[in-house]
Structures are given as C-alpha cells and as structure tokens.
C-alpha positions in Angstrom: 86.2 105.9 142.4 85.7 107.6 138.8 88.8 109.8 139.2 90.9 107.1 140.3 89.7 104.9 137.5 89.8 107.6 134.8 93.2 108.7 135.6 94.8 104.9 136.3 93.7 104.3 132.7 95.1 107.1 131.1 98.5 106.4 133.1 98.7 103.1 131.9 98.1 103.7 128.4 100.5 106.3 128.6 103.3 103.9 130.2 102.2 101.9 127.0 103.2 104.5 124.7 106.2 104.8 126.7 107.3 101.2 126.7 106.6 101.0 123.0 108.9 104.1 122.4 111.5 103.1 124.6 111.6 99.4 123.3 111.6 100.2 119.6 115.3 102.2 119.3 116.8 99.0 121.1 115.3 96.9 118.2 116.7 99.4 115.6 119.6 99.6 117.1 120.1 95.6 116.8 119.3 95.6 113.4 121.5 98.5 112.4 124.1 96.7 113.6 123.7 93.4 111.7 123.5 95.2 108.6 126.3 97.6 109.1 128.6 94.3 110.1 127.9 92.7 106.7 127.0 96.3 104.9 130.3 95.3 102.1 129.1 91.8 101.4 125.5 92.7 101.2 125.2 95.5 99.4 126.6 94.3 95.8 124.1 91.0 96.2 120.9 93.7 96.9 122.0 95.7 94.1 122.7 92.8 91.6 119.2 91.4 92.7 117.5 94.9 92.1 119.6 95.1 88.7 119.1 91.8 87.3 115.0 92.3 88.2 114.8 94.0 85.0 114.8 92.0 81.7 116.6 94.0 79.7 119.6 93.5 82.0 119.5 89.3 81.6 122.5 87.9 79.7 124.3 84.5 80.5 126.6 85.9 82.8 125.9 89.0 84.9 129.1 90.3 87.0 128.6 93.3 89.4 131.2 94.8 91.4 130.7 97.8 94.0 132.5 101.1 93.0 136.3 100.3 92.3 136.4 97.1 94.3 136.2 94.6 91.1 139.6 93.2 92.4 138.3 91.9 95.7 136.3 88.7 95.4 134.4 89.3 98.5 132.9 92.3 96.5 132.0 90.8 93.2 128.7 89.1 92.5 127.8 87.0 89.1 124.5 86.2 88.2 124.3 82.9 86.0 121.8 80.9 84.0 121.6 77.1 84.9 119.1 74.8 83.5 117.3 77.4 82.4 116.9 79.2 85.7 119.0 82.7 87.2 121.1 82.3 90.1 123.2 84.2 92.2 126.7 82.8 92.4 127.9 83.5 95.6 131.4 82.8 97.3 131.6 81.3 100.8 132.0 84.6 102.3 129.3 86.2 100.5 127.0 82.9 101.3 127.7 83.5 105.3 127.1 87.2 105.1 124.0 87.2 103.0 122.6 84.4 105.3 123.5 86.1 108.8 121.7 89.5 106.8 118.7 87.5 106.1 118.6 85.7 109.8 119.0 89.1 111.3 116.6 91.4 109.4 113.8 88.4 110.1 114.6 88.5 113.9 114.3 92.3 113.9 110.6 91.8 112.0 110.0 88.9 114.8 110.8 91.4 117.3 109.0 94.4 116.0 105.5 92.0 115.7 106.0 90.5 119.0 106.5 94.2 120.6 103.2 95.5 118.7 101.3 92.5 119.2 102.2 92.0 123.0 100.9 96.0 123.3 97.9 95.3 122.0 97.3 92.3 124.4 98.2 95.2 127.2 95.7 97.9 125.8 92.6 95.1 125.6 93.6 94.1 129.2 93.6 97.9 130.2 90.5 98.5 128.6 89.0 95.2 129.8 90.0 96.6 133.4 88.8 99.9 132.9 84.8 98.6 131.8 85.4 96.1 135.0 86.3 98.8 137.1 82.7 100.5 135.3 80.6 98.1 136.0 81.4 97.5 139.7 80.8 101.3 140.1 77.4 100.9 138.3 75.9 97.7 140.1 77.1 98.6 143.5 75.3 102.3 143.2 72.0 100.2 142.3 72.5 96.4 143.0 68.6 95.9 142.7 68.7 96.7 139.0 70.8 93.6 138.4 70.0 91.4 141.0 66.7 89.0 140.1 64.0 87.8 142.0 64.6 83.9 141.2 66.8 82.0 143.1 70.5 82.7 141.9 72.6 81.1 144.8 73.1 77.1 145.4 73.3 75.6 148.9 76.9 75.5 148.5 77.2 79.2 147.7 74.9 80.0 151.0 77.2 78.1 153.3 80.3 80.0 151.9 78.2 83.5 152.1 78.2 85.0 155.6 75.5 87.7 154.7 73.7 89.9 152.5 76.4 92.2 151.6 78.5 88.9 151.0 76.1 87.8 148.9 75.6 91.1 146.7 79.3 91.2 146.2 79.6 87.6 145.0 76.8 88.4 142.6 78.3 91.3 141.1 81.4 89.8 140.4 79.4 86.9 138.8 77.3 89.5 136.9 80.4 91.3 135.5 82.4 88.0 134.7 79.2 87.3 132.6 79.3 91.0 130.7 82.9 90.4 130.2 82.8 87.3 128.3 81.0 88.8 126.0 82.2 91.2 122.9 83.1 94.9 123.2 80.1 95.8 121.3 78.0 94.0 123.8 79.7 95.7 126.7 78.4 98.8 124.9 74.8 98.0 124.4 75.0 96.4 128.0 76.0 100.1 129.6 73.7 101.7 127.2 70.8 99.7 128.2 71.6 99.5 132.2 72.6 103.0 132.9 70.1 104.5 130.2 73.1 106.4 128.2 73.4 107.9 124.9 76.9 107.5 124.3 76.5 109.3 120.6 80.3 110.0 120.6 80.8 106.3 120.7 79.4 105.4 117.2 82.1 106.3 114.7 84.5 104.5 116.4 82.7 101.5 117.3 83.4 99.5 114.3 87.4 100.2 114.5 87.0 99.6 118.7 85.2 96.1 118.1 87.6 95.2 115.7 90.4 95.5 117.9 89.4 92.9 120.3 88.4 90.8 117.2 92.0 90.9 116.2 93.3 90.3 119.4 91.5 87.1 119.7 92.8 86.3 116.0 96.0 86.8 117.1 95.8 84.6 120.5 93.4 81.9 119.2 94.4 81.4 115.3 97.8 82.7 114.9 96.6 85.9 113.0 94.5 84.0 110.6 91.1 85.8 109.4 88.3 83.3 110.3 84.6 83.1 109.8 84.0 84.5 113.3 86.2 87.5 112.6 84.6 88.4 109.6 81.1 87.9 111.2 81.7 90.5 114.1 84.0 93.0 112.2 83.1 95.7 109.7 85.2 96.4 106.6 85.1 98.7 103.3 83.9 96.5 100.4 87.2 97.0 98.1 89.4 96.4 101.3 87.4 93.5 103.3 89.9 90.3 104.2 89.5 87.2 103.2 89.2 83.6 105.5 92.8 82.8 105.9 94.6 85.9 105.7 96.8 87.3 108.2 96.2 90.2 110.3 99.2 92.3 111.5 99.5 94.8 114.0 101.7 97.9 112.9 103.0 100.8 114.9 100.6 103.1 113.2 97.6 100.7 114.2 98.6 100.4 117.9 99.3 104.2 117.9 95.6 104.8 116.6 94.0 102.3 118.5 95.4 103.6 122.0 94.1 106.9 121.1 90.6 105.9 120.1 90.3 103.7 123.5 91.3 106.9 125.2 89.1 109.0 124.0 86.0 106.8 124.3 86.7 105.2 127.6 87.5 108.9 129.5 83.9 109.8 127.6 82.3 106.8 128.7 83.6 107.4 132.6 82.6 110.9 132.4 79.1 110.3 131.5 78.7 107.3 133.8 80.1 109.8 136.5 77.5 112.5 135.2 74.6 110.2 135.6 75.3 109.2 139.1 77.2 112.0 140.5 75.7 115.0 138.5 76.8 117.8 140.7 80.6 116.2 141.4 83.2 119.2 140.6 85.9 116.7 141.0 84.6 115.5 137.9 85.7 118.9 135.7 88.9 119.0 137.7 89.8 115.8 136.4 88.6 116.0 132.5 90.5 119.2 132.5 93.6 117.9 134.0 93.4 115.0 131.2 92.9 117.1 128.3 95.9 119.5 129.8 98.1 116.5 129.7 97.4 115.5 126.3 97.8 119.1 125.2 101.5 119.1 126.5 102.2 115.8 124.6 100.2 117.3 121.6 97.2 114.4 121.7 95.4 116.8 120.3 92.5 114.8 119.5 92.2 113.1 123.1 92.2 117.1 124.0 89.7 118.2 121.9 87.4 115.4 122.6 87.4 115.7 126.6 87.2 119.3 126.6 84.3 119.4 124.3 82.3 117.1 127.4 83.4 119.5 129.6 82.4 122.7 127.9 79.1 121.1 127.5 79.2 119.7 131.1 76.5 122.1 132.4 76.2 120.6 135.7 80.0 121.8 136.3 80.9 125.5 137.6 81.0 127.8 134.8 84.6 128.2 135.1 85.3 124.9 134.4 83.0 124.8 131.4 85.2 128.1 130.2 88.3 126.1 130.4 86.7 123.5 128.4 85.7 125.9 125.9 89.1 127.7 125.9 90.9 123.7 125.8 88.7 122.9 122.7 89.1 125.9 120.9 93.1 125.4 121.2 92.7 121.7 120.3 90.7 122.4 117.0 93.1 125.4 115.9 96.1 122.7 116.6 94.2 120.2 114.5 94.1 122.9 111.7 90.2 122.9 112.2 90.2 126.3 113.4 87.9 127.7 110.2 85.2 125.5 111.9 85.1 127.7 115.5 86.5 130.4 114.9 83.5 132.7 113.9 81.8 131.4 117.2 85.0 132.0 119.5 85.1 135.5 118.0 81.7 136.5 119.4 82.5 135.3 122.6 81.9 138.5 125.2 85.5 138.0 127.2 84.8 141.5 129.0 83.9 140.4 132.0 85.7 137.6 132.4 88.9 136.6 134.5 92.0 138.4 133.0 93.2 134.5 132.8 90.6 134.0 129.8 90.9 137.2 128.3 94.3 136.4 127.8 93.4 133.0 126.7 91.1 134.6 124.0 93.8 137.2 122.9 96.5 134.4 122.6 93.8 132.2 120.5 93.1 134.8 118.1 96.8 136.3 117.6 96.2 139.3 119.2 99.4 140.2 120.7 98.8 144.0 121.1 95.9 143.4 123.8 97.7 140.3 125.4 100.8 142.5 126.5 98.8 145.6 126.9 96.7 143.4 129.5 99.6 141.2 131.1 101.0 143.1 133.8 97.9 143.7 135.6 97.1 140.0 135.0 100.3 139.1 137.0 100.3 141.9 139.7 96.3 140.7 140.4 97.2 136.9 140.7 95.6 136.0 137.9 98.8 134.0 136.1 101.3 133.0 137.4 104.7 131.7 136.1 103.9 128.1 135.8 100.8 129.2 134.1 102.6 131.6 131.4 105.4 129.2 130.6 103.6 126.0 130.6 99.8 126.2 129.2 99.8 125.3 125.6 97.4 128.3 124.9 100.4 130.8 125.2 102.7 128.6 123.1 102.8 131.4 120.2 103.0 134.2 122.5 106.3 132.9 124.3 107.8 133.1 121.1 107.6 137.4 121.5 110.4 138.9 123.1 108.0 141.3 125.3 106.9 137.8 126.6 110.5 137.1 127.9 110.7 140.6 129.5 107.5 140.1 131.4 108.0 136.8 132.7 111.5 137.7 134.1 109.2 139.8 137.1 107.9 136.8 138.1 109.8 134.0 140.4 109.0 130.4 139.7 107.3 129.0 142.9 108.2 125.7 144.3 106.9 123.0 142.2 103.6 122.1 142.5 101.8 119.0 141.1 100.4 120.1 137.5 99.3 123.6 136.3 95.8 123.8 136.6 93.2 126.5 135.1 
C-alpha cells in the first residue's frame, strides 16, 4: 500500500514536470515565429519608443530608420507632438504588423499563464489524492480510532448498507471527505494528532505548502485576486506582503519550487506513517532508496538529500539500507555544495569492514582515486559491483572521467537491462 502510494505520487509529479517541459518549447516556438514574421517592421518601432523615452531626445518631430533602410517607408518611424502629446506615426503596414505582434505576444503570455496555472491545479490535485490514500491507510488500520460511539447513520443509510464492513467503509470515506474539505495546514494537524507524528521536517516548508493551496483557491474562485481569506490563511514577509486586490501569478520558478517541496514532504510524511504502522518493513527501505536514486539521476538533489536522510536515520531498517542512505545523503550534500557540513563526519566513518561497494563509494566521495582503482578489480571479481552499477550510479560520476575507469569497465559485460540499479 505505502510503496504503491509513494511511487504513484512520484510518477505523477514527474509526469507533470515532463508535461511542462514538453509544452513550453511549443509555446515559445509559436511566439518566435510571430516575432520573426514582423521583426523588420516592429524592431524600429520598439527602438523608437525606447529612444523617445529619454527626455533629452524629445523634439517636435523625430524620425527613426533602421540601418541603411531610410528609403524604405515600412522601416521609418516618426514621433510627433499632437495637442501636447507625443505619438508614434505609423503607416498602414507598420500599424498592421505592430498590432499582430502585440496580439501574438499577448496570446503567448496567456498560453504560458494557462500552462503554469493548470499545472498548479494538477499538482494540488495529486497532493490531495496522496493525502486521501494516506488517510484511507490510517483509518483502515485502526477504524476504531475515528468511529464515534454515538449514532452516525440514518435509517436510509442502514437500508443501503448490508453489513458492518460496508458501514465501516462508508464512514471512513465520509470522514476523509470531511478532513479534505479543510485546508492543507489542517490536514497536517489532523495527521499529527491522529497518528501521533512529529513531522518536524515540514515546519520550515509549511507556510509555502499552505500558500500553494490558497493560491490555487484564488485562481479558481477569485480570478487570482488577493482577498481577505488568502491573507488570513497565509504568512508573508512584512516587506513583501500582498494587498487585497493584488493579482497572484504562477511562474515557472514558482511551480518548480512547489513541486519539489511537495515531493519531499509527501514522501517523508508517507515514510513516517509507514514506519509507524509497519516498523519492520524492509520494503520501506527499498522504496525510499529507489526514490532517492531516481532523484539523483535527475539532479534533484534536495529531494535525494531529504529522503536519504530519513533512510540513514531509520533504525528499524537493515544496516545495509541505512548505509546506502548515508552514502546517498553525503553525495547529495556534496552536489549541493554543502560538503563542508558533513566532510569531517564522513572521514571518521570506518569503512574497513564494509562491503567493497561501500568502500568504493567512500573513496569516490572523497576523491581518493588511487585507493578506488586499487580496490576496483577485487570488487568486480567478487561481484560487489557490476557494469550497470559502475556506469550508472551517480556517486561514481567523477571517477568515470578517469581513463583507468574506462579500461576497467571494458572487462565487464553489460547484463540484460534490469528494472533499475539498486545499491
């Protein structure tokens, strides 16, 4: 249940990223085609506007011609003073080109806005689905904790329900709907109290996570205009707090940040509940290590850092899984230029009795290439590392640039493609 729920969320969020990545170039390409079509007519108009914005250039009449095109009427722009106002004087060809240019640019802006706003809707829908699944798991595991002693079913309900199991399912679904009608912050408080969770990792992100849903609500219900409800439910720095009537935007940067924040915190919430309900499940380690590995391959180091930190500190997992988590956590810190934070602790780690895979990973992390290549033949011969591991695991990225590495891996033959590399 937990593994499927977590991996499904990750797949959905990655699908959302891919969708945005695929659509953005199409919008940009259309915009460029419009700009290119009217480039010759529009460029001198824009340059004339920029030049005329400087008060020192204002004259009773200013003509601008691009390059050596002074004799081409469509390339000449005149700025004149009419009744005390400065106006562009465009010929019919220029006026048409400029109008089409502005219309094309406006359409492009709207398309990008719809893309990012629509993607925000998809993001929040996926998060809501994820919390619904978690609540189903929690309530099903302990239905007695949510079903009150007083009567909760009407006579019509009883006629519809055939047995106690149906009644339980019906009440769980009704209870989940009640919880999800509240705000994101309330979902967190409900899980904390119902499951007795600490969830300290979410504290720093909670204001942004809450604001995301409130922004979604503004876009759906108030055309993106800030209202009292939004201000009451969100927290902003004093110097940048929005005002009633301001219009909120969803930019590419905003969307990317929120996808990552939700990915990190949803995985950690799922992992913490999983640990609470199934403390000895080894599948938890495999699932989370796979999550961090996929994040590392895509250079999403904040995600891999957070998930790997959870794994390395989950003492209910096998020691090997914890050590994999530690190696991946160190690598994530190194890629995020935070190596100084953990370098001393990593150097103190005694690797002498560890599997050769972990010794090689430790050497690679510390750029100890001599010891790495001295140990590599024995590790390959003993089967501690294989072709896929050496050529795909991100921890060996720097080592792969060395000629000695290329010579070594030629001795290994790629195996039939397996699902994913697991350490």
